[in-house]
VMD Tcl script that draws the C-alpha trace (Angstrom):
set ca {
  {-152.67 -126.39 -159.59}
  {-151.39 -124.61 -163.28}
  {-148.84 -121.31 -162.38}
  {-151.50 -119.25 -163.48}
  {-153.91 -120.07 -161.44}
  {-151.82 -120.36 -158.63}
  {-149.84 -116.89 -159.16}
  {-153.34 -115.55 -158.85}
  {-155.52 -117.41 -156.90}
  {-155.84 -115.07 -154.32}
  {-157.89 -112.76 -157.27}
  {-161.83 -113.24 -158.10}
  {-162.11 -114.09 -161.92}
  {-163.66 -110.51 -162.41}
  {-160.38 -109.43 -162.15}
  {-159.33 -111.20 -165.89}
  {-158.75 -108.72 -167.90}
  {-160.98 -107.60 -170.66}
  {-161.97 -107.70 -174.31}
  {-160.36 -104.00 -174.97}
  {-157.04 -105.03 -173.27}
  {-156.81 -108.35 -175.05}
  {-157.86 -107.05 -178.52}
  {-154.81 -104.27 -177.76}
  {-152.42 -106.53 -176.89}
  {-153.31 -108.61 -180.00}
  {-152.76 -105.20 -182.18}
  {-149.39 -104.78 -180.65}
  {-148.20 -108.06 -181.31}
  {-149.13 -107.88 -184.80}
  {-147.72 -104.45 -185.51}
  {-144.38 -105.32 -182.92}
  {-143.72 -108.88 -184.84}
  {-143.20 -108.60 -188.55}
  {-139.85 -111.03 -187.72}
  {-142.60 -113.87 -187.46}
  {-145.26 -113.15 -190.30}
  {-147.34 -115.94 -189.99}
  {-147.83 -115.55 -186.48}
  {-148.22 -111.81 -186.85}
  {-151.02 -112.36 -189.03}
  {-153.05 -115.04 -187.22}
  {-152.84 -112.64 -184.63}
  {-154.48 -109.75 -186.33}
  {-156.98 -112.38 -187.46}
  {-157.57 -112.90 -183.69}
  {-157.83 -109.26 -182.82}
  {-160.62 -109.12 -185.42}
  {-162.68 -111.87 -184.34}
  {-164.54 -111.65 -181.20}
  {-164.78 -115.06 -180.73}
  {-161.41 -115.63 -180.44}
  {-160.70 -112.47 -178.18}
  {-163.69 -114.13 -176.03}
  {-161.30 -117.39 -175.20}
  {-158.41 -115.85 -174.78}
  {-160.23 -114.35 -172.24}
  {-160.92 -117.30 -170.49}
  {-157.27 -117.09 -169.31}
  {-156.63 -116.09 -165.66}
  {-155.68 -112.39 -164.92}
  {-152.98 -111.04 -166.88}
  {-152.84 -114.04 -168.99}
  {-154.83 -112.82 -171.18}
  {-152.26 -112.16 -174.57}
  {-151.69 -113.17 -178.05}
  {-149.21 -115.55 -177.51}
  {-150.90 -117.85 -174.81}
  {-153.60 -118.68 -177.66}
  {-150.70 -119.09 -180.09}
  {-148.77 -121.75 -177.66}
  {-152.25 -123.51 -177.37}
  {-152.39 -123.88 -180.94}
  {-148.79 -124.92 -181.16}
  {-149.48 -127.68 -178.67}
  {-152.54 -128.82 -179.73}
  {-151.03 -129.40 -183.68}
  {-148.11 -130.55 -181.81}
  {-150.51 -133.64 -180.48}
  {-153.09 -133.45 -183.58}
  {-150.92 -132.79 -186.61}
  {-153.92 -133.53 -188.50}
  {-155.67 -130.08 -187.42}
  {-156.25 -127.79 -190.02}
  {-154.10 -125.23 -188.45}
  {-151.06 -127.80 -188.46}
  {-149.06 -126.31 -191.80}
  {-148.96 -122.58 -190.18}
  {-147.44 -124.29 -187.16}
  {-144.27 -125.48 -188.67}
  {-140.89 -124.02 -189.15}
  {-141.17 -123.69 -192.98}
  {-144.65 -121.96 -193.09}
  {-144.73 -118.87 -195.06}
  {-147.57 -116.44 -196.19}
  {-146.58 -117.88 -199.64}
  {-149.09 -120.51 -198.66}
  {-151.66 -118.14 -198.61}
  {-153.72 -116.43 -195.19}
  {-153.18 -118.51 -192.68}
  {-156.20 -116.83 -190.21}
  {-159.45 -119.43 -191.91}
  {-157.87 -122.64 -190.82}
  {-156.61 -121.29 -187.67}
  {-160.38 -120.51 -187.36}
  {-161.50 -124.05 -188.22}
  {-159.04 -125.50 -185.31}
  {-160.51 -123.06 -183.24}
  {-164.19 -124.31 -183.71}
  {-163.12 -127.85 -183.58}
  {-161.16 -127.69 -180.60}
  {-162.85 -125.41 -178.95}
  {-163.13 -126.97 -175.38}
  {-160.18 -128.39 -175.55}
  {-158.54 -124.66 -176.39}
  {-160.28 -123.00 -173.52}
  {-159.14 -125.63 -170.98}
  {-155.87 -124.81 -172.05}
  {-156.09 -121.14 -172.00}
  {-157.65 -121.01 -168.90}
  {-155.19 -123.49 -167.14}
  {-151.61 -122.57 -168.80}
  {-149.27 -119.28 -168.55}
  {-146.75 -118.48 -170.85}
  {-143.67 -119.10 -169.47}
  {-140.00 -118.01 -169.49}
  {-138.26 -120.27 -172.02}
  {-136.25 -118.44 -174.44}
  {-132.70 -119.54 -173.70}
  {-131.52 -117.09 -176.11}
  {-132.53 -114.28 -173.55}
  {-129.66 -115.68 -171.76}
  {-127.78 -112.62 -174.48}
  {-128.98 -110.00 -172.17}
  {-129.19 -111.76 -168.67}
  {-125.60 -112.20 -168.54}
  {-124.91 -108.19 -169.83}
  {-127.57 -107.25 -166.89}
  {-125.66 -109.50 -163.99}
  {-122.57 -108.22 -165.39}
  {-123.03 -104.14 -165.15}
  {-124.93 -104.83 -161.84}
  {-121.87 -106.22 -160.13}
  {-119.28 -104.00 -162.28}
  {-118.80 -101.75 -158.70}
  {-118.92 -104.74 -156.87}
  {-116.03 -107.39 -159.14}
  {-114.59 -109.24 -156.46}
  {-118.04 -110.34 -154.46}
  {-119.61 -113.33 -155.52}
  {-122.50 -113.36 -156.40}
  {-126.27 -115.10 -155.37}
  {-128.81 -115.25 -157.78}
  {-132.03 -115.70 -157.82}
  {-134.23 -115.47 -160.75}
  {-137.77 -114.64 -160.52}
  {-140.78 -116.43 -162.80}
  {-138.02 -119.04 -163.38}
  {-139.83 -121.71 -164.81}
  {-137.59 -124.79 -166.10}
  {-134.42 -122.96 -164.79}
  {-133.19 -121.96 -168.66}
  {-132.00 -118.60 -167.65}
  {-130.09 -119.73 -164.26}
  {-127.39 -121.72 -166.39}
  {-126.49 -117.91 -168.37}
  {-122.67 -118.71 -167.42}
  {-123.01 -122.09 -168.64}
  {-123.54 -121.23 -172.25}
  {-121.11 -119.57 -175.11}
  {-122.77 -115.96 -175.62}
  {-122.02 -113.77 -178.44}
  {-122.75 -110.02 -177.86}
  {-121.43 -107.90 -181.28}
  {-117.71 -109.31 -181.09}
  {-117.35 -110.27 -177.22}
  {-118.06 -113.80 -176.42}
  {-117.80 -115.51 -173.50}
  {-118.46 -119.34 -171.98}
  {-117.45 -122.67 -172.39}
  {-116.67 -123.17 -176.03}
  {-117.46 -127.10 -175.47}
  {-120.94 -126.59 -174.67}
  {-124.15 -127.15 -177.05}
  {-126.64 -123.98 -176.11}
  {-125.40 -121.25 -177.93}
  {-126.49 -117.81 -177.83}
  {-126.29 -114.86 -180.03}
  {-127.11 -111.13 -180.13}
  {-126.26 -108.35 -182.40}
  {-125.21 -105.07 -180.30}
  {-126.54 -101.94 -181.24}
  {-125.50 -99.66 -178.56}
  {-122.60 -98.92 -176.20}
  {-119.97 -101.59 -175.69}
  {-121.49 -104.40 -173.64}
  {-119.60 -106.42 -170.69}
  {-120.02 -109.90 -170.03}
  {-117.74 -110.61 -167.16}
  {-118.81 -111.86 -164.12}
  {-117.77 -112.18 -160.40}
  {-117.86 -115.41 -159.12}
  {-121.81 -117.19 -158.46}
  {-121.75 -118.68 -155.03}
  {-125.50 -119.73 -155.54}
  {-128.74 -119.49 -157.93}
  {-132.08 -120.45 -157.42}
  {-135.38 -119.79 -159.33}
  {-138.70 -118.81 -157.87}
  {-141.79 -119.90 -160.09}
  {-145.11 -121.17 -158.89}
  {-145.14 -124.18 -160.94}
  {-141.69 -124.99 -161.42}
  {-140.80 -127.40 -164.42}
  {-138.32 -130.38 -163.94}
  {-136.38 -131.57 -166.35}
  {-138.36 -134.94 -166.43}
  {-141.98 -133.11 -166.75}
  {-142.62 -134.17 -169.99}
  {-146.09 -132.17 -170.85}
  {-144.64 -129.31 -168.98}
  {-141.70 -129.43 -171.45}
  {-143.92 -130.29 -174.45}
  {-145.83 -126.29 -173.24}
  {-142.58 -124.94 -172.96}
  {-141.64 -125.88 -176.80}
  {-145.21 -124.86 -177.79}
  {-144.59 -121.32 -176.45}
  {-141.67 -121.25 -179.18}
  {-142.31 -119.60 -181.99}
  {-141.74 -121.73 -184.75}
  {-140.81 -119.48 -187.14}
  {-137.89 -117.89 -185.70}
  {-134.39 -120.63 -186.59}
  {-132.37 -121.69 -183.86}
  {-134.90 -121.60 -181.49}
  {-136.21 -125.16 -181.43}
  {-132.96 -126.48 -181.52}
  {-131.56 -124.35 -178.90}
  {-134.68 -125.25 -176.76}
  {-133.58 -128.91 -176.98}
  {-129.67 -128.46 -176.14}
  {-130.85 -126.45 -173.31}
  {-133.51 -129.33 -171.90}
  {-130.25 -131.92 -172.04}
  {-128.18 -129.31 -170.09}
  {-131.05 -129.21 -167.40}
  {-130.91 -132.88 -167.06}
  {-126.87 -132.82 -166.72}
  {-127.25 -130.18 -164.19}
  {-130.47 -129.33 -162.97}
  {-131.00 -125.99 -161.30}
  {-132.18 -125.32 -157.81}
  {-136.17 -123.98 -158.54}
  {-138.52 -123.36 -155.32}
  {-142.04 -123.51 -156.13}
  {-143.19 -120.46 -154.48}
  {-144.88 -117.32 -155.22}
  {-142.57 -114.21 -156.50}
  {-143.76 -111.79 -154.43}
  {-144.61 -113.84 -151.53}
  {-142.38 -116.19 -151.06}
  {-138.99 -114.01 -152.14}
  {-138.24 -113.50 -148.79}
  {-137.89 -117.20 -147.61}
  {-136.27 -117.96 -150.62}
  {-133.33 -114.96 -149.67}
  {-133.10 -116.45 -146.19}
  {-132.72 -119.74 -147.12}
  {-130.65 -119.75 -150.43}
  {-128.59 -115.89 -149.80}
  {-124.91 -116.98 -149.46}
  {-123.75 -114.88 -145.97}
  {-121.51 -112.06 -147.57}
  {-122.39 -111.87 -151.35}
  {-124.03 -109.63 -153.63}
  {-127.86 -110.76 -153.87}
  {-128.64 -110.34 -157.76}
  {-132.31 -110.41 -158.52}
  {-133.73 -110.80 -162.06}
  {-136.45 -111.39 -164.22}
  {-137.26 -111.59 -168.04}
  {-141.12 -111.15 -168.75}
  {-142.07 -112.83 -165.53}
  {-142.84 -109.24 -163.87}
  {-145.34 -108.22 -166.28}
  {-147.76 -111.32 -165.24}
  {-148.32 -110.27 -161.63}
  {-150.84 -107.97 -160.80}
  {-149.66 -104.14 -160.88}
  {-150.68 -103.66 -157.46}
  {-148.38 -106.15 -156.16}
  {-145.05 -105.97 -157.87}
  {-144.08 -103.22 -154.97}
  {-143.96 -105.74 -153.16}
  {-140.78 -107.49 -154.50}
  {-138.85 -103.77 -154.03}
  {-139.83 -103.78 -150.21}
  {-138.50 -107.29 -149.73}
  {-135.20 -106.33 -151.56}
  {-134.98 -103.19 -149.60}
  {-135.34 -105.44 -146.12}
  {-132.57 -107.81 -147.58}
  {-130.17 -104.41 -148.31}
  {-129.67 -104.26 -144.46}
  {-127.43 -107.85 -144.88}
  {-125.56 -106.81 -148.06}
  {-125.64 -105.26 -151.67}
  {-128.72 -105.69 -153.25}
  {-129.88 -105.53 -157.29}
  {-132.68 -105.86 -158.91}
  {-132.04 -106.16 -162.89}
  {-135.33 -106.77 -165.09}
  {-135.61 -107.03 -168.84}
  {-139.99 -105.99 -168.83}
  {-142.26 -104.27 -170.95}
  {-142.20 -100.21 -170.62}
  {-144.18 -99.18 -166.89}
  {-143.93 -102.38 -165.79}
  {-141.24 -102.20 -162.79}
  {-142.19 -100.46 -159.96}
  {-139.67 -97.62 -159.15}
  {-137.76 -96.94 -162.49}
  {-138.20 -93.84 -164.59}
  {-141.29 -93.46 -166.51}
  {-140.54 -94.63 -169.92}
  {-143.39 -92.96 -171.89}
  {-147.54 -93.31 -171.25}
  {-148.58 -96.57 -170.52}
  {-151.59 -97.81 -169.68}
  {-152.51 -98.29 -165.86}
  {-154.95 -101.50 -166.02}
  {-152.57 -103.67 -168.53}
  {-148.74 -103.86 -169.68}
  {-148.76 -102.75 -173.36}
  {-146.11 -104.79 -175.37}
  {-144.55 -102.11 -176.71}
  {-140.75 -102.94 -176.09}
  {-138.64 -104.48 -173.50}
  {-136.90 -101.77 -171.05}
  {-133.54 -103.10 -169.08}
  {-133.66 -101.21 -166.08}
  {-131.85 -101.61 -162.26}
  {-133.11 -101.21 -159.10}
  {-130.05 -101.27 -156.61}
  {-129.25 -101.19 -152.69}
  {-125.84 -100.80 -151.18}
  {-124.81 -100.10 -147.51}
  {-128.36 -100.07 -147.21}
  {-129.22 -97.31 -148.87}
  {-131.29 -97.30 -152.85}
  {-129.11 -95.61 -155.21}
  {-131.14 -94.06 -158.18}
  {-132.94 -96.18 -160.29}
  {-131.95 -96.60 -163.94}
  {-133.02 -97.69 -167.37}
  {-129.87 -98.67 -169.10}
  {-131.68 -99.32 -172.64}
  {-133.76 -101.98 -174.20}
  {-133.46 -105.41 -175.66}
  {-135.18 -107.39 -178.27}
  {-137.43 -109.63 -175.85}
  {-135.99 -113.22 -177.35}
  {-132.21 -111.19 -177.50}
  {-131.93 -111.03 -180.75}
  {-130.42 -107.65 -180.11}
  {-129.15 -105.42 -177.27}
  {-129.39 -101.60 -177.09}
  {-127.45 -100.53 -173.85}
  {-126.59 -96.99 -173.60}
}
mol new
graphics top color blue
foreach p $ca { graphics top sphere $p radius 0.5 }
foreach p [lrange $ca 0 end-1] q [lrange $ca 1 end] { graphics top cylinder $p $q radius 0.2 }
display resetview
């Protein structure tokens, strides 16, 4: 069963995202992502095309997002490089060649059934290794009041577990660089805000939770993760390939479980006694039905009876329950208009005031913390 179906298997088909929601997400993407002009133009074409929106709406609830159809098309062109759209999914594609949408539309028409199968059965999965820049910054800030307490790391929606190894990567934020010099995985972010600390207490345990975890030898699933990468952004593919090699040399602990329903058991099994439990998510909670998200906070509040707990998130505005409001949001679906960094923390069994710490680029290209 796919991650999308497994994660949402309890939801009826009529809970799928509406065409209006899918179209608005396409418009948001086309407006937000000028750094990938070819992808932005393709998505603008999707927004204006009823057939493309209908194809996108065959996705599982919460998954009708333009990046899913982009990934399905990217994978198709990887497998069938003679398709009309293939030239637009190469790293050297530019709008100087013309408008990509007619070629993409022809490819959709020619491969509609194949694409619908992928859209209905797959989900976009966290796979951008450069997010290690802000993950490290979030965990460092969360642990600042407990600098000598070992940390148990839990990632929600871990996919292949790339981000679980964030402390094994060479990470640069602004003028600060940490991590082993010899690693092949190098991540970099511009610092647009306050100075960012990247130091960490000892990490005593780490585990990822995902409904469909991907192992280092799962060739088809790793190809899908590669297809989820935006080819217009230099360095992403190379960093991904280096992270795959790292996974193969030191595979992370991954648990196949729903990130809400399975979290309590994961904590019970993997938390080191006396440690600071630091749970993080990065563009993962947004794929969980809104009414279920509070279940994570409930589990973590219970876990706080056994020691300090921090829940740090990088998610769309209004996505994380309990954080201060970040402006108007659509109650039915997250608007993909940014990435907000927030924290909910429990100390001595009591929850501290929730905080929004700032914002980041969704792929970790820049960090702007208060």
